[in-house]
C-alpha positions as CSV (number, residue, x, y, z in Angstrom):
1,X,12.7,-11.9,-10.1
2,X,11.5,-12.0,-6.4
3,X,14.2,-9.5,-5.5
4,X,12.9,-7.1,-8.2
5,X,9.3,-7.7,-7.1
6,X,10.3,-7.1,-3.5
7,X,11.9,-3.8,-4.5
8,X,8.8,-2.7,-6.3
9,X,6.7,-3.6,-3.3
10,X,9.0,-1.6,-1.1
11,X,8.5,1.3,-3.5
12,X,4.8,0.9,-3.3
13,X,5.0,1.0,0.5
14,X,6.9,4.3,0.4
15,X,4.3,5.6,-2.1
16,X,1.6,4.9,0.5
17,X,3.3,7.1,2.9
18,X,3.9,9.9,0.4
19,X,0.4,9.8,-0.9
20,X,-1.2,9.9,2.5
21,X,1.0,12.8,3.5
22,X,0.3,14.7,0.3
23,X,-3.4,14.0,-0.1
24,X,-4.5,13.6,3.5
25,X,-2.0,15.5,5.6
26,X,-1.2,12.3,7.4
27,X,2.4,11.9,8.4
28,X,2.8,8.2,9.2
29,X,6.2,8.6,11.0
30,X,6.1,5.1,12.6
31,X,5.3,3.5,9.3
32,X,8.1,5.1,7.5
33,X,10.4,4.3,10.4
34,X,9.4,0.6,10.1
35,X,10.0,0.7,6.4
36,X,13.5,2.1,6.8
37,X,14.4,-0.4,9.6
38,X,12.7,-3.6,8.2
39,X,11.8,-3.0,4.6
40,X,8.4,-3.1,2.9
41,X,7.8,-6.8,3.0
42,X,8.6,-7.4,6.7
43,X,6.7,-4.2,7.6
44,X,3.6,-5.4,5.7
45,X,3.7,-8.9,7.3
46,X,4.1,-7.4,10.8
47,X,1.2,-5.0,10.3
48,X,-1.0,-7.6,8.6
49,X,-0.7,-10.1,11.4
50,X,-1.0,-7.6,14.3
51,X,-4.0,-8.3,16.5
52,X,-5.6,-4.9,15.7
53,X,-5.4,-2.7,12.7
54,X,-2.6,-0.1,12.9
55,X,-3.3,3.6,13.6
56,X,-2.5,4.2,9.9
57,X,-5.1,1.7,8.8
58,X,-7.8,3.4,10.9
59,X,-6.7,6.8,9.7
60,X,-6.9,5.8,6.1
61,X,-10.3,4.2,6.8
62,X,-11.6,7.4,8.4
63,X,-10.5,9.2,5.2
64,X,-12.2,6.6,3.0
65,X,-8.8,5.6,1.5
66,X,-8.6,1.9,2.2
67,X,-6.9,1.7,-1.2
68,X,-3.8,3.1,0.4
69,X,-3.6,0.4,3.1
70,X,-0.9,-2.2,3.3
71,X,-3.7,-4.8,3.2
72,X,-4.9,-3.5,-0.2
73,X,-1.4,-3.7,-1.6
74,X,-1.1,-7.3,-0.3
75,X,-4.1,-8.2,-2.4
76,X,-2.7,-6.6,-5.6
77,X,-2.1,-9.3,-8.2
78,X,1.3,-7.9,-9.1
79,X,2.5,-8.6,-5.6
80,X,0.9,-12.0,-5.3
81,X,4.1,-14.1,-5.3
82,X,5.3,-12.3,-2.2
83,X,2.5,-13.4,0.0
84,X,0.9,-16.7,1.1
85,X,-2.8,-17.4,0.7
86,X,-3.1,-17.0,4.5
87,X,-1.6,-13.5,4.1
88,X,-4.1,-12.6,1.4
89,X,-7.0,-14.0,3.4
90,X,-6.0,-12.0,6.4
91,X,-5.8,-8.8,4.4
92,X,-9.1,-9.5,2.7
93,X,-10.8,-10.2,6.1
94,X,-9.5,-7.0,7.6
95,X,-10.5,-4.9,4.7
96,X,-14.0,-6.4,4.4
97,X,-14.6,-5.9,8.1
98,X,-14.1,-2.1,7.4
99,X,-16.4,-2.1,4.4
100,X,-14.0,-2.6,1.6
101,X,-15.6,-3.5,-1.6
102,X,-12.5,-3.2,-3.8
């Protein structure tokens, strides 16, 4: 069950990259490199707990697309079992500090 959920989350992370490239013209090469090396879950945790938001996060914020951030995906109910309450709180805090109302 968790393996399937982790696969779906990984797919959602790839979709973030594809959507940002298609709709915003943003080619998040470092993000896709991290995904291929570490997988979606490890990448999400690494970005989530970094001291500062990633370049991708700020680019998405500038385009008013916080819905495409890793943080927004961490908060999606369907992926809840993959993350701790601390992970979700961290994601919520970062998003709210950038004006997220989602």
